[in-house]
mmCIF file as gemmi writes it, N, C-alpha and C atoms, coordinates in Angstrom:
data_model
loop_
_atom_site.group_PDB
_atom_site.id
_atom_site.type_symbol
_atom_site.label_atom_id
_atom_site.label_alt_id
_atom_site.label_comp_id
_atom_site.label_asym_id
_atom_site.label_entity_id
_atom_site.label_seq_id
_atom_site.pdbx_PDB_ins_code
_atom_site.Cartn_x
_atom_site.Cartn_y
_atom_site.Cartn_z
_atom_site.occupancy
_atom_site.B_iso_or_equiv
_atom_site.pdbx_formal_charge
_atom_site.auth_seq_id
_atom_site.auth_asym_id
_atom_site.pdbx_PDB_model_num
ATOM 1 N N . MET Axp A 1 ? -4.465 4.412 -9.8 1 0 ? 1 A 1
ATOM 2 C CA . MET Axp A 1 ? -3.048 4.325 -9.924 1 0 ? 1 A 1
ATOM 3 C C . MET Axp A 1 ? -2.53 2.987 -9.818 1 0 ? 1 A 1
ATOM 4 N N . VAL Axp A 2 ? -1.578 2.638 -10.53 1 0 ? 2 A 1
ATOM 5 C CA . VAL Axp A 2 ? -0.827 1.21 -10.427 1 0 ? 2 A 1
ATOM 6 C C . VAL Axp A 2 ? 0.678 1.537 -10.083 1 0 ? 2 A 1
ATOM 7 N N . TYR Axp A 3 ? 1.055 0.625 -9.125 1 0 ? 3 A 1
ATOM 8 C CA . TYR Axp A 3 ? 2.317 0.855 -8.428 1 0 ? 3 A 1
ATOM 9 C C . TYR Axp A 3 ? 2.87 -0.641 -8.55 1 0 ? 3 A 1
ATOM 10 N N . ARG Axp A 4 ? 4.268 -0.511 -9.185 1 0 ? 4 A 1
ATOM 11 C CA . ARG Axp A 4 ? 5.001 -1.692 -9.347 1 0 ? 4 A 1
ATOM 12 C C . ARG Axp A 4 ? 5.948 -2.019 -8.101 1 0 ? 4 A 1
ATOM 13 N N . THR Axp A 5 ? 5.569 -3.016 -7.337 1 0 ? 5 A 1
ATOM 14 C CA . THR Axp A 5 ? 6.34 -3.177 -6.089 1 0 ? 5 A 1
ATOM 15 C C . THR Axp A 5 ? 7.67 -3.581 -6.47 1 0 ? 5 A 1
ATOM 16 N N . LYS Axp A 6 ? 8.58 -3.26 -5.4 1 0 ? 6 A 1
ATOM 17 C CA . LYS Axp A 6 ? 9.993 -3.656 -5.392 1 0 ? 6 A 1
ATOM 18 C C . LYS Axp A 6 ? 10.379 -4.601 -4.211 1 0 ? 6 A 1
ATOM 19 N N . GLY Axp A 7 ? 10.993 -5.573 -4.351 1 0 ? 7 A 1
ATOM 20 C CA . GLY Axp A 7 ? 11.489 -6.447 -3.436 1 0 ? 7 A 1
ATOM 21 C C . GLY Axp A 7 ? 10.381 -7.302 -2.47 1 0 ? 7 A 1
ATOM 22 N N . THR Axp A 8 ? 9.191 -7.643 -3.085 1 0 ? 8 A 1
ATOM 23 C CA . THR Axp A 8 ? 8.251 -8.241 -2.238 1 0 ? 8 A 1
ATOM 24 C C . THR Axp A 8 ? 7.554 -9.466 -3.026 1 0 ? 8 A 1
ATOM 25 N N . CYS Axp A 9 ? 6.913 -10.159 -2.465 1 0 ? 9 A 1
ATOM 26 C CA . CYS Axp A 9 ? 6.204 -11.319 -3.305 1 0 ? 9 A 1
ATOM 27 C C . CYS Axp A 9 ? 5.094 -10.683 -4.166 1 0 ? 9 A 1
ATOM 28 N N . SER Axp A 10 ? 4.433 -9.757 -3.793 1 0 ? 10 A 1
ATOM 29 C CA . SER Axp A 10 ? 3.424 -9.078 -4.547 1 0 ? 10 A 1
ATOM 30 C C . SER Axp A 10 ? 4.127 -8.423 -5.776 1 0 ? 10 A 1
ATOM 31 N N . SER Axp A 11 ? 3.593 -8.129 -6.868 1 0 ? 11 A 1
ATOM 32 C CA . SER Axp A 11 ? 4.024 -7.506 -8.07 1 0 ? 11 A 1
ATOM 33 C C . SER Axp A 11 ? 3.525 -6.25 -8.236 1 0 ? 11 A 1
ATOM 34 N N . LYS Axp A 12 ? 2.365 -5.854 -7.833 1 0 ? 12 A 1
ATOM 35 C CA . LYS Axp A 12 ? 1.884 -4.456 -8.034 1 0 ? 12 A 1
ATOM 36 C C . LYS Axp A 12 ? 0.797 -4.29 -7.175 1 0 ? 12 A 1
ATOM 37 N N . ILE Axp A 13 ? 0.444 -2.883 -6.844 1 0 ? 13 A 1
ATOM 38 C CA . ILE Axp A 13 ? -0.716 -2.383 -6.113 1 0 ? 13 A 1
ATOM 39 C C . ILE Axp A 13 ? -1.586 -1.585 -6.916 1 0 ? 13 A 1
ATOM 40 N N . GLU Axp A 14 ? -2.699 -1.757 -7.046 1 0 ? 14 A 1
ATOM 41 C CA . GLU Axp A 14 ? -3.749 -0.796 -7.661 1 0 ? 14 A 1
ATOM 42 C C . GLU Axp A 14 ? -4.457 -0.043 -6.514 1 0 ? 14 A 1
ATOM 43 N N . LEU Axp A 15 ? -4.452 1.186 -6.675 1 0 ? 15 A 1
ATOM 44 C CA . LEU Axp A 15 ? -5.25 1.976 -5.646 1 0 ? 15 A 1
ATOM 45 C C . LEU Axp A 15 ? -5.915 3.231 -6.144 1 0 ? 15 A 1
ATOM 46 N N . GLN Axp A 16 ? -6.92 3.542 -5.36 1 0 ? 16 A 1
ATOM 47 C CA . GLN Axp A 16 ? -7.651 4.82 -5.641 1 0 ? 16 A 1
ATOM 48 C C . GLN Axp A 16 ? -7.728 5.651 -4.43 1 0 ? 16 A 1
ATOM 49 N N . ILE Axp A 17 ? -7.552 6.803 -4.604 1 0 ? 17 A 1
ATOM 50 C CA . ILE Axp A 17 ? -7.585 7.884 -3.541 1 0 ? 17 A 1
ATOM 51 C C . ILE Axp A 17 ? -8.409 8.961 -3.862 1 0 ? 17 A 1
ATOM 52 N N . ASP Axp A 18 ? -9.257 9.563 -3.042 1 0 ? 18 A 1
ATOM 53 C CA . ASP Axp A 18 ? -10.084 10.587 -3.5 1 0 ? 18 A 1
ATOM 54 C C . ASP Axp A 18 ? -9.353 11.968 -3.272 1 0 ? 18 A 1
ATOM 55 N N . GLU Axp A 19 ? -9.874 13.139 -3.473 1 0 ? 19 A 1
ATOM 56 C CA . GLU Axp A 19 ? -9.398 14.406 -3.473 1 0 ? 19 A 1
ATOM 57 C C . GLU Axp A 19 ? -9.058 14.691 -1.993 1 0 ? 19 A 1
ATOM 58 N N . ASP Axp A 20 ? -9.705 14.178 -1.149 1 0 ? 20 A 1
ATOM 59 C CA . ASP Axp A 20 ? -9.394 14.426 0.306 1 0 ? 20 A 1
ATOM 60 C C . ASP Axp A 20 ? -8.165 13.545 1.022 1 0 ? 20 A 1
ATOM 61 N N . HIS Axp A 21 ? -7.807 12.672 0.078 1 0 ? 21 A 1
ATOM 62 C CA . HIS Axp A 21 ? -6.661 11.794 0.436 1 0 ? 21 A 1
ATOM 63 C C . HIS Axp A 21 ? -7.085 10.634 1.122 1 0 ? 21 A 1
ATOM 64 N N . ILE Axp A 22 ? -8.533 10.41 0.962 1 0 ? 22 A 1
ATOM 65 C CA . ILE Axp A 22 ? -9.141 9.066 1.501 1 0 ? 22 A 1
ATOM 66 C C . ILE Axp A 22 ? -8.824 7.923 0.699 1 0 ? 22 A 1
ATOM 67 N N . ILE Axp A 23 ? -8.383 6.69 1.181 1 0 ? 23 A 1
ATOM 68 C CA . ILE Axp A 23 ? -8.148 5.731 0.237 1 0 ? 23 A 1
ATOM 69 C C . ILE Axp A 23 ? -9.523 4.865 0.18 1 0 ? 23 A 1
ATOM 70 N N . ARG Axp A 24 ? -9.782 4.738 -1.246 1 0 ? 24 A 1
ATOM 71 C CA . ARG Axp A 24 ? -11.148 4.212 -1.657 1 0 ? 24 A 1
ATOM 72 C C . ARG Axp A 24 ? -11.041 2.691 -2.043 1 0 ? 24 A 1
ATOM 73 N N . CYS Axp A 25 ? -9.893 2.332 -2.596 1 0 ? 25 A 1
ATOM 74 C CA . CYS Axp A 25 ? -9.729 1.046 -2.837 1 0 ? 25 A 1
ATOM 75 C C . CYS Axp A 25 ? -8.126 0.492 -3.061 1 0 ? 25 A 1
ATOM 76 N N . VAL Axp A 26 ? -7.923 -0.605 -2.644 1 0 ? 26 A 1
ATOM 77 C CA . VAL Axp A 26 ? -6.566 -1.124 -2.681 1 0 ? 26 A 1
ATOM 78 C C . VAL Axp A 26 ? -6.527 -2.805 -3.258 1 0 ? 26 A 1
ATOM 79 N N . ARG Axp A 27 ? -6 -2.85 -4.241 1 0 ? 27 A 1
ATOM 80 C CA . ARG Axp A 27 ? -5.741 -4.335 -4.715 1 0 ? 27 A 1
ATOM 81 C C . ARG Axp A 27 ? -4.235 -4.776 -4.911 1 0 ? 27 A 1
ATOM 82 N N . PHE Axp A 28 ? -3.745 -5.937 -4.201 1 0 ? 28 A 1
ATOM 83 C CA . PHE Axp A 28 ? -2.545 -6.39 -4.511 1 0 ? 28 A 1
ATOM 84 C C . PHE Axp A 28 ? -2.54 -7.299 -5.498 1 0 ? 28 A 1
ATOM 85 N N . THR Axp A 29 ? -1.561 -7.46 -6.513 1 0 ? 29 A 1
ATOM 86 C CA . THR Axp A 29 ? -1.352 -8.785 -7.159 1 0 ? 29 A 1
ATOM 87 C C . THR Axp A 29 ? -0.263 -9.587 -6.597 1 0 ? 29 A 1
ATOM 88 N N . GLY Axp A 30 ? -0.597 -10.828 -6.446 1 0 ? 30 A 1
ATOM 89 C CA . GLY Axp A 30 ? 0.591 -11.696 -5.882 1 0 ? 30 A 1
ATOM 90 C C . GLY Axp A 30 ? 0.704 -11.521 -4.384 1 0 ? 30 A 1
ATOM 91 N N . GLY Axp A 31 ? 1.595 -12.148 -3.795 1 0 ? 31 A 1
ATOM 92 C CA . GLY Axp A 31 ? 1.734 -12.002 -2.33 1 0 ? 31 A 1
ATOM 93 C C . GLY Axp A 31 ? 0.802 -12.956 -1.674 1 0 ? 31 A 1
ATOM 94 N N . CYS Axp A 32 ? 0.934 -12.726 -0.272 1 0 ? 32 A 1
ATOM 95 C CA . CYS Axp A 32 ? 0.063 -13.466 0.626 1 0 ? 32 A 1
ATOM 96 C C . CYS Axp A 32 ? -1.508 -13.085 0.552 1 0 ? 32 A 1
ATOM 97 N N . ASN Axp A 33 ? -2.236 -13.836 -0.244 1 0 ? 33 A 1
ATOM 98 C CA . ASN Axp A 33 ? -3.629 -13.26 -0.564 1 0 ? 33 A 1
ATOM 99 C C . ASN Axp A 33 ? -4.292 -12.891 0.725 1 0 ? 33 A 1
ATOM 100 N N . GLY Axp A 34 ? -4.537 -13.774 1.59 1 0 ? 34 A 1
ATOM 101 C CA . GLY Axp A 34 ? -5.37 -13.37 2.93 1 0 ? 34 A 1
ATOM 102 C C . GLY Axp A 34 ? -4.886 -12.215 3.636 1 0 ? 34 A 1
ATOM 103 N N . ASN Axp A 35 ? -3.66 -12.158 3.755 1 0 ? 35 A 1
ATOM 104 C CA . ASN Axp A 35 ? -2.949 -10.936 4.611 1 0 ? 35 A 1
ATOM 105 C C . ASN Axp A 35 ? -3.252 -9.703 3.803 1 0 ? 35 A 1
ATOM 106 N N . LEU Axp A 36 ? -3.13 -9.775 2.534 1 0 ? 36 A 1
ATOM 107 C CA . LEU Axp A 36 ? -3.188 -8.51 1.785 1 0 ? 36 A 1
ATOM 108 C C . LEU Axp A 36 ? -4.615 -8.129 1.589 1 0 ? 36 A 1
ATOM 109 N N . GLN Axp A 37 ? -5.494 -8.968 1.353 1 0 ? 37 A 1
ATOM 110 C CA . GLN Axp A 37 ? -7.051 -8.616 1.599 1 0 ? 37 A 1
ATOM 111 C C . GLN Axp A 37 ? -7.251 -7.973 2.745 1 0 ? 37 A 1
ATOM 112 N N . GLY Axp A 38 ? -6.583 -8.475 4.124 1 0 ? 38 A 1
ATOM 113 C CA . GLY Axp A 38 ? -6.984 -7.833 5.339 1 0 ? 38 A 1
ATOM 114 C C . GLY Axp A 38 ? -6.416 -6.583 5.397 1 0 ? 38 A 1
ATOM 115 N N . ILE Axp A 39 ? -5.118 -6.233 4.867 1 0 ? 39 A 1
ATOM 116 C CA . ILE Axp A 39 ? -4.54 -5.058 4.851 1 0 ? 39 A 1
ATOM 117 C C . ILE Axp A 39 ? -5.406 -3.945 3.987 1 0 ? 39 A 1
ATOM 118 N N . SER Axp A 40 ? -5.903 -4.467 2.829 1 0 ? 40 A 1
ATOM 119 C CA . SER Axp A 40 ? -6.662 -3.815 1.987 1 0 ? 40 A 1
ATOM 120 C C . SER Axp A 40 ? -8.01 -3.279 2.673 1 0 ? 40 A 1
ATOM 121 N N . LYS Axp A 41 ? -8.583 -4.132 3.506 1 0 ? 41 A 1
ATOM 122 C CA . LYS Axp A 41 ? -9.753 -3.835 4.161 1 0 ? 41 A 1
ATOM 123 C C . LYS Axp A 41 ? -9.55 -2.913 5.286 1 0 ? 41 A 1
ATOM 124 N N . LEU Axp A 42 ? -8.436 -2.891 5.967 1 0 ? 42 A 1
ATOM 125 C CA . LEU Axp A 42 ? -8.105 -2.062 7.113 1 0 ? 42 A 1
ATOM 126 C C . LEU Axp A 42 ? -7.732 -0.73 6.638 1 0 ? 42 A 1
ATOM 127 N N . VAL Axp A 43 ? -7.168 -0.46 5.605 1 0 ? 43 A 1
ATOM 128 C CA . VAL Axp A 43 ? -6.822 0.768 5.176 1 0 ? 43 A 1
ATOM 129 C C . VAL Axp A 43 ? -7.881 1.477 4.323 1 0 ? 43 A 1
ATOM 130 N N . THR Axp A 44 ? -8.626 0.857 3.78 1 0 ? 44 A 1
ATOM 131 C CA . THR Axp A 44 ? -9.998 1.503 3.017 1 0 ? 44 A 1
ATOM 132 C C . THR Axp A 44 ? -10.659 2.4 3.93 1 0 ? 44 A 1
ATOM 133 N N . GLY Axp A 45 ? -10.753 3.632 3.54 1 0 ? 45 A 1
ATOM 134 C CA . GLY Axp A 45 ? -11.513 4.703 4.166 1 0 ? 45 A 1
ATOM 135 C C . GLY Axp A 45 ? -10.689 5.318 5.13 1 0 ? 45 A 1
ATOM 136 N N . ARG Axp A 46 ? -9.468 5.127 5.204 1 0 ? 46 A 1
ATOM 137 C CA . ARG Axp A 46 ? -8.56 5.912 5.975 1 0 ? 46 A 1
ATOM 138 C C . ARG Axp A 46 ? -7.721 6.854 5.253 1 0 ? 46 A 1
ATOM 139 N N . LYS Axp A 47 ? -7.204 8.009 5.862 1 0 ? 47 A 1
ATOM 140 C CA . LYS Axp A 47 ? -6.365 8.817 5.18 1 0 ? 47 A 1
ATOM 141 C C . LYS Axp A 47 ? -5.176 8.248 4.677 1 0 ? 47 A 1
ATOM 142 N N . ALA Axp A 48 ? -4.477 8.747 3.588 1 0 ? 48 A 1
ATOM 143 C CA . ALA Axp A 48 ? -3.495 8.078 3.08 1 0 ? 48 A 1
ATOM 144 C C . ALA Axp A 48 ? -2.33 8.386 3.977 1 0 ? 48 A 1
ATOM 145 N N . GLU Axp A 49 ? -2.252 9.632 4.492 1 0 ? 49 A 1
ATOM 146 C CA . GLU Axp A 49 ? -1.072 10.052 5.313 1 0 ? 49 A 1
ATOM 147 C C . GLU Axp A 49 ? -0.991 9.399 6.496 1 0 ? 49 A 1
ATOM 148 N N . GLU Axp A 50 ? -2.118 8.936 7.299 1 0 ? 50 A 1
ATOM 149 C CA . GLU Axp A 50 ? -2.262 8.018 8.51 1 0 ? 50 A 1
ATOM 150 C C . GLU Axp A 50 ? -1.781 6.683 8.139 1 0 ? 50 A 1
ATOM 151 N N . VAL Axp A 51 ? -2.062 6.105 6.98 1 0 ? 51 A 1
ATOM 152 C CA . VAL Axp A 51 ? -1.624 4.791 6.554 1 0 ? 51 A 1
ATOM 153 C C . VAL Axp A 51 ? -0.17 4.757 6.255 1 0 ? 51 A 1
ATOM 154 N N . ILE Axp A 52 ? 0.32 5.85 5.589 1 0 ? 52 A 1
ATOM 155 C CA . ILE Axp A 52 ? 1.861 5.957 5.309 1 0 ? 52 A 1
ATOM 156 C C . ILE Axp A 52 ? 2.515 6.015 6.759 1 0 ? 52 A 1
ATOM 157 N N . GLU Axp A 53 ? 2.141 6.739 7.587 1 0 ? 53 A 1
ATOM 158 C CA . GLU Axp A 53 ? 2.641 6.753 8.99 1 0 ? 53 A 1
ATOM 159 C C . GLU Axp A 53 ? 2.787 5.379 9.6 1 0 ? 53 A 1
ATOM 160 N N . ALA Axp A 54 ? 1.664 4.839 9.537 1 0 ? 54 A 1
ATOM 161 C CA . ALA Axp A 54 ? 1.632 3.347 10.252 1 0 ? 54 A 1
ATOM 162 C C . ALA Axp A 54 ? 2.384 2.301 9.576 1 0 ? 54 A 1
ATOM 163 N N . LEU Axp A 55 ? 2.446 2.332 8.224 1 0 ? 55 A 1
ATOM 164 C CA . LEU Axp A 55 ? 3.017 1.098 7.63 1 0 ? 55 A 1
ATOM 165 C C . LEU Axp A 55 ? 4.459 1.417 6.995 1 0 ? 55 A 1
ATOM 166 N N . GLU Axp A 56 ? 5.008 2.49 6.874 1 0 ? 56 A 1
ATOM 167 C CA . GLU Axp A 56 ? 6.234 2.79 6.276 1 0 ? 56 A 1
ATOM 168 C C . GLU Axp A 56 ? 7.401 2.368 7.25 1 0 ? 56 A 1
ATOM 169 N N . GLY Axp A 57 ? 8.281 1.549 6.514 1 0 ? 57 A 1
ATOM 170 C CA . GLY Axp A 57 ? 9.49 0.965 7.337 1 0 ? 57 A 1
ATOM 171 C C . GLY Axp A 57 ? 9.143 -0.487 7.758 1 0 ? 57 A 1
ATOM 172 N N . THR Axp A 58 ? 8.084 -0.863 7.479 1 0 ? 58 A 1
ATOM 173 C CA . THR Axp A 58 ? 7.631 -2.354 7.999 1 0 ? 58 A 1
ATOM 174 C C . THR Axp A 58 ? 8.392 -3.309 7.265 1 0 ? 58 A 1
ATOM 175 N N . ARG Axp A 59 ? 9.095 -4.198 7.719 1 0 ? 59 A 1
ATOM 176 C CA . ARG Axp A 59 ? 9.953 -5.178 7.024 1 0 ? 59 A 1
ATOM 177 C C . ARG Axp A 59 ? 9.469 -6.555 7.026 1 0 ? 59 A 1
ATOM 178 N N . CYS Axp A 60 ? 9.656 -7.518 6.08 1 0 ? 60 A 1
ATOM 179 C CA . CYS Axp A 60 ? 9.31 -8.843 5.941 1 0 ? 60 A 1
ATOM 180 C C . CYS Axp A 60 ? 10.501 -9.691 6.149 1 0 ? 60 A 1
ATOM 181 N N . GLY Axp A 61 ? 10.648 -10.258 7.435 1 0 ? 61 A 1
ATOM 182 C CA . GLY Axp A 61 ? 11.873 -11.092 7.555 1 0 ? 61 A 1
ATOM 183 C C . GLY Axp A 61 ? 13.133 -10.336 7.506 1 0 ? 61 A 1
ATOM 184 N N . PHE Axp A 62 ? 14.013 -10.663 6.669 1 0 ? 62 A 1
ATOM 185 C CA . PHE Axp A 62 ? 15.314 -10.142 6.297 1 0 ? 62 A 1
ATOM 186 C C . PHE Axp A 62 ? 15.334 -9.317 5.295 1 0 ? 62 A 1
ATOM 187 N N . LYS Axp A 63 ? 14.122 -9.074 4.393 1 0 ? 63 A 1
ATOM 188 C CA . LYS Axp A 63 ? 14.022 -8.045 3.528 1 0 ? 63 A 1
ATOM 189 C C . LYS Axp A 63 ? 13.933 -6.583 3.966 1 0 ? 63 A 1
ATOM 190 N N . GLN Axp A 64 ? 14.431 -5.763 3.145 1 0 ? 64 A 1
ATOM 191 C CA . GLN Axp A 64 ? 14.473 -4.335 3.488 1 0 ? 64 A 1
ATOM 192 C C . GLN Axp A 64 ? 13.16 -3.598 3.396 1 0 ? 64 A 1
ATOM 193 N N . THR Axp A 65 ? 12.177 -4.289 2.76 1 0 ? 65 A 1
ATOM 194 C CA . THR Axp A 65 ? 10.849 -3.763 2.627 1 0 ? 65 A 1
ATOM 195 C C . THR Axp A 65 ? 9.823 -4.848 2.97 1 0 ? 65 A 1
ATOM 196 N N . SER Axp A 66 ? 8.47 -4.68 2.7 1 0 ? 66 A 1
ATOM 197 C CA . SER Axp A 66 ? 7.389 -5.603 2.904 1 0 ? 66 A 1
ATOM 198 C C . SER Axp A 66 ? 6.157 -5.065 2.027 1 0 ? 66 A 1
ATOM 199 N N . CYS Axp A 67 ? 5.304 -5.743 1.857 1 0 ? 67 A 1
ATOM 200 C CA . CYS Axp A 67 ? 3.897 -5.491 1.154 1 0 ? 67 A 1
ATOM 201 C C . CYS Axp A 67 ? 3.386 -4.14 1.929 1 0 ? 67 A 1
ATOM 202 N N . PRO Axp A 68 ? 3.276 -4.126 3.154 1 0 ? 68 A 1
ATOM 203 C CA . PRO Axp A 68 ? 2.771 -2.743 3.794 1 0 ? 68 A 1
ATOM 204 C C . PRO Axp A 68 ? 3.733 -1.652 3.454 1 0 ? 68 A 1
ATOM 205 N N . ASP Axp A 69 ? 4.996 -1.816 3.534 1 0 ? 69 A 1
ATOM 206 C CA . ASP Axp A 69 ? 5.886 -0.686 3.322 1 0 ? 69 A 1
ATOM 207 C C . ASP Axp A 69 ? 5.752 -0.393 1.646 1 0 ? 69 A 1
ATOM 208 N N . GLN Axp A 70 ? 5.618 -1.262 0.957 1 0 ? 70 A 1
ATOM 209 C CA . GLN Axp A 70 ? 5.364 -0.913 -0.421 1 0 ? 70 A 1
ATOM 210 C C . GLN Axp A 70 ? 3.887 -0.142 -0.812 1 0 ? 70 A 1
ATOM 211 N N . LEU Axp A 71 ? 2.917 -0.468 0.031 1 0 ? 71 A 1
ATOM 212 C CA . LEU Axp A 71 ? 1.763 0.234 0.027 1 0 ? 71 A 1
ATOM 213 C C . LEU Axp A 71 ? 2.049 1.807 0.505 1 0 ? 71 A 1
ATOM 214 N N . ALA Axp A 72 ? 2.753 1.872 1.563 1 0 ? 72 A 1
ATOM 215 C CA . ALA Axp A 72 ? 3.232 3.342 1.966 1 0 ? 72 A 1
ATOM 216 C C . ALA Axp A 72 ? 3.858 3.947 0.936 1 0 ? 72 A 1
ATOM 217 N N . GLN Axp A 73 ? 4.783 3.455 0.016 1 0 ? 73 A 1
ATOM 218 C CA . GLN Axp A 73 ? 5.503 4.046 -0.976 1 0 ? 73 A 1
ATOM 219 C C . GLN Axp A 73 ? 4.618 4.498 -2.153 1 0 ? 73 A 1
ATOM 220 N N . ALA Axp A 74 ? 3.525 3.527 -2.41 1 0 ? 74 A 1
ATOM 221 C CA . ALA Axp A 74 ? 2.554 3.649 -3.452 1 0 ? 74 A 1
ATOM 222 C C . ALA Axp A 74 ? 1.767 4.906 -2.928 1 0 ? 74 A 1
ATOM 223 N N . LEU Axp A 75 ? 1.357 5.088 -1.966 1 0 ? 75 A 1
ATOM 224 C CA . LEU Axp A 75 ? 0.673 6.002 -1.392 1 0 ? 75 A 1
ATOM 225 C C . LEU Axp A 75 ? 1.434 7.504 -1.44 1 0 ? 75 A 1
ATOM 226 N N . LYS Axp A 76 ? 2.558 7.49 -1.175 1 0 ? 76 A 1
ATOM 227 C CA . LYS Axp A 76 ? 3.509 8.699 -1.166 1 0 ? 76 A 1
ATOM 228 C C . LYS Axp A 76 ? 3.507 9.252 -2.572 1 0 ? 76 A 1
ATOM 229 N N . GLN Axp A 77 ? 3.858 8.087 -3.642 1 0 ? 77 A 1
ATOM 230 C CA . GLN Axp A 77 ? 3.962 8.512 -4.92 1 0 ? 77 A 1
ATOM 231 C C . GLN Axp A 77 ? 2.427 9.019 -5.317 1 0 ? 77 A 1
ATOM 232 N N . ALA Axp A 78 ? 1.407 8.362 -5.073 1 0 ? 78 A 1
ATOM 233 C CA . ALA Axp A 78 ? 0.085 9.045 -5.328 1 0 ? 78 A 1
ATOM 234 C C . ALA Axp A 78 ? 0.028 10.422 -4.999 1 0 ? 78 A 1
ATOM 235 N N . LEU Axp A 79 ? 0.175 10.547 -3.588 1 0 ? 79 A 1
ATOM 236 C CA . LEU Axp A 79 ? 0.024 11.938 -3.07 1 0 ? 79 A 1
ATOM 237 C C . LEU Axp A 79 ? 0.928 12.966 -3.778 1 0 ? 79 A 1
ATOM 238 N N . ALA Axp A 80 ? 2.105 12.591 -4.152 1 0 ? 80 A 1
ATOM 239 C CA . ALA Axp A 80 ? 3.079 13.641 -4.874 1 0 ? 80 A 1
ATOM 240 C C . ALA Axp A 80 ? 2.624 13.889 -6.228 1 0 ? 80 A 1
ATOM 241 N N . ALA Axp A 81 ? 1.903 12.866 -6.833 1 0 ? 81 A 1
ATOM 242 C CA . ALA Axp A 81 ? 1.255 13.184 -8.078 1 0 ? 81 A 1
ATOM 243 C C . ALA Axp A 81 ? -0.063 14.059 -8.132 1 0 ? 81 A 1
ATOM 244 N N . SER Axp A 82 ? -0.521 14.026 -6.996 1 0 ? 82 A 1
ATOM 245 C CA . SER Axp A 82 ? -1.885 14.854 -7.049 1 0 ? 82 A 1
ATOM 246 C C . SER Axp A 82 ? -1.786 16.237 -6.817 1 0 ? 82 A 1
């Protein structure tokens, strides 16, 4: 799945979730490369619902969203589509 981010430095998130809702792969385009690689490693192998609960609502400075929040939104969209 490809998710186009809104309101962040990253422009898109590519992710793979298996039938048990386990996150298998996350790749961000743009944004803070080191931080986003770290987030990707931390969430890979975890349940999508667990990651959504942990990251949803995270803000970046004065922005209404963040790359972690956008990942949560992408995961919610992927779960709704499955």
